[in-house]
C-alpha positions as CSV (number, residue, x, y, z in Angstrom):
1,M,0.6,-11.8,23.6
2,R,-1.8,-10.3,26.1
3,R,-1.8,-6.5,26.3
4,A,-3.5,-3.8,28.4
5,F,-3.1,-0.2,29.2
6,I,-3.9,2.3,32.0
7,A,-4.7,5.8,30.9
8,A,-2.6,8.8,31.6
9,N,-5.2,10.4,34.0
10,V,-4.8,7.6,36.5
11,R,-2.3,8.2,39.4
12,L,1.0,6.3,39.0
13,D,0.8,4.5,42.3
14,E,-2.8,3.4,41.5
15,S,-1.7,2.4,38.0
16,F,1.0,0.1,39.5
17,S,-1.5,-1.7,41.7
18,I,-3.9,-2.2,38.8
19,A,-1.1,-3.5,36.6
20,A,0.1,-5.9,39.3
21,D,-3.4,-7.3,39.8
22,W,-3.8,-7.8,36.0
23,A,-0.5,-9.6,35.6
24,A,-0.4,-13.4,35.1
25,H,3.4,-13.7,35.3
26,A,6.2,-12.4,37.4
27,L,6.5,-8.6,37.1
28,T,9.3,-6.5,35.5
29,V,9.1,-2.7,35.3
30,I,10.7,-1.1,32.3
31,A,10.9,2.7,32.5
32,P,12.3,5.2,30.0
33,S,15.2,6.4,32.2
34,T,16.7,6.3,35.6
35,S,15.2,9.7,36.5
36,A,11.7,8.4,35.6
37,V,12.1,5.7,38.3
38,E,13.7,8.1,40.8
39,A,10.8,10.5,40.4
40,E,8.6,7.9,42.1
41,R,10.7,6.8,45.1
42,W,8.2,4.3,46.3
43,L,8.6,2.3,43.0
44,E,12.1,1.2,44.1
45,N,10.6,-0.3,47.2
46,A,7.9,-2.3,45.4
47,G,10.0,-5.4,45.3
48,V,9.9,-5.7,41.5
49,P,12.9,-5.9,39.1
50,I,13.3,-2.6,37.3
51,G,15.1,-1.8,34.0
52,V,15.2,1.1,31.6
53,S,14.9,1.4,27.9
54,S,17.5,4.2,27.6
55,R,20.9,3.1,26.3
56,K,22.5,5.3,28.9
57,H,24.1,3.6,31.9
58,S,21.7,3.0,34.7
59,R,21.7,1.3,38.1
60,F,18.3,-0.3,37.1
61,T,19.4,-3.2,35.0
62,A,16.6,-5.7,34.9
63,R,15.8,-7.3,31.5
64,P,12.2,-7.4,30.4
65,Q,10.5,-10.7,31.0
66,G,7.2,-12.2,32.2
67,T,4.6,-9.5,32.6
68,V,6.2,-6.2,31.8
69,I,4.9,-2.9,33.1
70,A,5.8,-0.5,30.4
71,W,6.3,2.5,32.7
72,C,5.4,5.7,30.8
73,L,7.2,4.5,27.7
74,S,7.0,6.2,24.3
75,L,5.4,4.4,21.5
76,K,8.8,3.7,20.0
77,D,10.1,2.1,23.2
78,L,6.9,0.2,23.6
79,L,7.2,-1.4,20.2
80,E,10.8,-2.2,20.8
81,L,10.0,-3.8,24.1
82,E,7.5,-6.2,22.6
83,C,10.3,-7.7,20.5
84,K,12.4,-8.8,23.5
85,R,12.7,-12.5,24.2
86,G,11.0,-13.5,27.4
87,V,8.2,-10.9,27.4
88,E,4.9,-12.7,27.9
89,E,2.5,-9.8,28.3
90,V,2.6,-6.0,28.5
91,V,0.6,-3.5,30.4
92,L,1.3,0.1,29.5
93,V,1.1,2.7,32.3
94,R,0.2,6.3,31.2
95,G,-1.4,5.4,27.9
96,H,-2.4,8.4,25.8
97,D,-3.0,9.5,22.2
98,E,0.6,8.7,21.1
99,H,-0.1,5.1,21.8
100,A,-3.4,5.0,19.7
101,P,-1.8,3.0,16.8
102,W,-0.6,0.2,19.1
103,I,-3.9,0.2,21.0
104,T,-6.0,0.2,17.8
105,A,-3.9,-2.5,16.0
106,H,-4.1,-4.9,18.9
107,G,-7.5,-3.9,20.3
108,V,-5.7,-3.3,23.6
109,E,-7.9,-3.4,26.7
110,C,-8.2,-0.2,28.9
111,L,-7.9,-1.3,32.5
112,A,-8.6,2.2,34.1
113,G,-9.0,5.8,33.1
114,S,-10.2,7.5,30.0
115,P,-10.1,5.3,26.8
116,V,-7.8,6.4,24.0
117,A,-9.7,7.1,20.7
118,A,-9.1,4.5,18.1
119,V,-7.3,5.4,14.8
120,P,-9.8,5.5,12.0
121,E,-9.6,2.5,9.6
122,A,-7.4,3.0,6.5
123,S,-8.8,2.5,3.0
124,A,-8.5,-0.8,1.4
125,A,-5.9,0.5,-1.0
126,I,-3.7,1.7,1.8
127,K,-4.0,-1.6,3.6
128,T,-3.1,-3.4,0.5
129,M,-0.1,-1.2,-0.1
130,V,1.3,-1.8,3.4
131,E,0.7,-5.5,3.0
132,G,2.5,-5.3,-0.3
133,V,5.7,-3.8,1.1
134,T,5.7,-5.9,4.3
135,T,8.2,-8.4,2.9
136,L,10.8,-5.6,2.6
137,A,10.1,-4.5,6.2
138,V,10.3,-7.9,7.9
139,Q,13.1,-9.7,6.1
140,N,16.8,-9.1,6.3
141,Q,17.6,-5.8,8.1
142,G,14.2,-4.2,7.6
143,L,14.0,-0.5,7.0
144,V,17.4,0.1,8.5
145,D,18.6,-1.1,5.1
146,Q,18.4,1.8,2.7
147,R,17.5,-0.4,-0.2
148,E,14.4,-1.8,1.6
149,R,13.6,1.7,2.8
150,A,13.7,2.9,-0.8
151,G,11.2,0.3,-1.8
152,V,8.7,1.6,0.7
153,A,9.4,5.2,-0.4
154,E,8.7,4.1,-4.0
155,A,5.3,2.7,-3.1
156,L,4.4,5.8,-1.0
157,T,5.5,8.1,-3.8
158,Y,3.4,6.2,-6.4
159,F,0.3,6.6,-4.2
160,R,0.9,10.2,-3.5
161,Q,1.3,11.1,-7.1
162,R,-2.1,9.6,-7.7
163,G,-3.8,11.8,-5.1
164,H,-3.6,9.8,-1.9
165,T,-2.8,11.7,1.3
166,F,-1.4,9.5,4.1
167,D,-2.5,9.4,7.7
168,P,0.7,8.4,9.4
169,A,-1.1,6.8,12.4
170,Q,-3.1,4.6,10.0
171,L,0.1,3.4,8.4
172,V,1.5,2.5,11.8
173,V,-1.6,0.6,12.6
174,E,-1.4,-1.4,9.4
175,A,2.3,-2.0,9.8
176,I,1.8,-3.4,13.3
177,R,-1.0,-5.6,12.1
178,Q,1.3,-7.0,9.4
179,G,4.0,-7.8,12.0
180,W,6.6,-5.2,11.2
181,P,9.3,-5.6,13.9
182,G,10.0,-3.1,16.6
183,S,9.9,0.5,15.6
184,D,10.0,-0.2,11.9
185,A,6.3,0.5,12.0
186,L,7.1,4.1,12.8
187,E,9.5,4.4,9.9
188,I,6.7,4.1,7.3
189,A,4.9,7.0,9.1
190,E,8.1,9.1,8.9
191,L,8.5,8.5,5.2
192,A,4.8,9.2,4.6
193,T,5.0,12.5,6.4
194,S,7.9,13.5,4.1
195,V,5.9,12.5,1.1
196,N,2.8,14.4,2.3
197,A,5.0,17.5,2.6
198,G,6.1,17.2,-1.0
199,K,9.6,15.9,-0.3
200,Q,11.1,14.0,-3.2
201,L,12.5,10.8,-1.8
202,R,15.3,9.0,-3.6
203,F,14.7,5.4,-4.6
204,E,15.5,2.8,-7.2
205,Q,12.6,0.9,-8.7
206,R,12.0,-2.2,-6.6
207,F,8.4,-3.0,-7.8
208,R,7.0,-3.3,-11.3
209,P,4.6,-0.3,-11.8
210,E,1.7,-2.7,-12.6
211,V,2.2,-4.4,-9.2
212,I,1.7,-1.1,-7.3
213,A,-1.2,-0.2,-9.6
214,E,-2.9,-3.4,-8.5
215,W,-2.5,-2.3,-4.9
216,E,-4.2,1.0,-5.7
217,Q,-7.1,-0.8,-7.4
218,A,-8.2,-2.1,-4.0
219,T,-9.9,1.3,-3.8
220,A,-12.2,0.4,-6.7
221,F,-13.2,-2.8,-4.9
222,E,-13.8,-0.8,-1.7
223,Y,-16.3,1.6,-3.4
224,E,-18.1,-1.3,-5.2
225,T,-18.8,-3.0,-1.9
226,R,-20.2,0.1,-0.1
């Protein structure tokens, strides 16, 4: 999927023109809410189908397809949008630091405005851990299923007990790179924030301890190769 973004310091009317010029397919605008569209009255007269990501009833009912202009969407809504069937490419309007994991994971092109700083690379051990729990996140119901969620909590707890502190943004980057669907990539960051804060997460053992230990040993390899 082709992706691009326009930074938050670019005027919205200018952003729309830039996005339209970049598009290779028919345009659809997806905004967070009805009020977000109505705040820019000219947008309704642009001749482009408009929909909203909000579950509340809206008179803007277009479904995302073709080239989607992600109009001021949150990172959560943006990740959910990319899972929709028929979406060929995405250009984010008003990209800022919240979107850094998405931008970093995909190497998203900045079309205009101030670039968003990339999320620093995670350690080899953290990358290996995320890869190791990916099967739980992408099969069945994903982290909506409490059993799968507990497996991720188990791995995070193991790493934290051995001195690792998690950067939630790095975890989101790695989850996106591993193909975690929709906003599941944000769930691992939420769990990691709780673990960082010392919260005791409940879980049943899903992994053999030696398996998680192997993930952590990637750190040793990382230091050997420096």
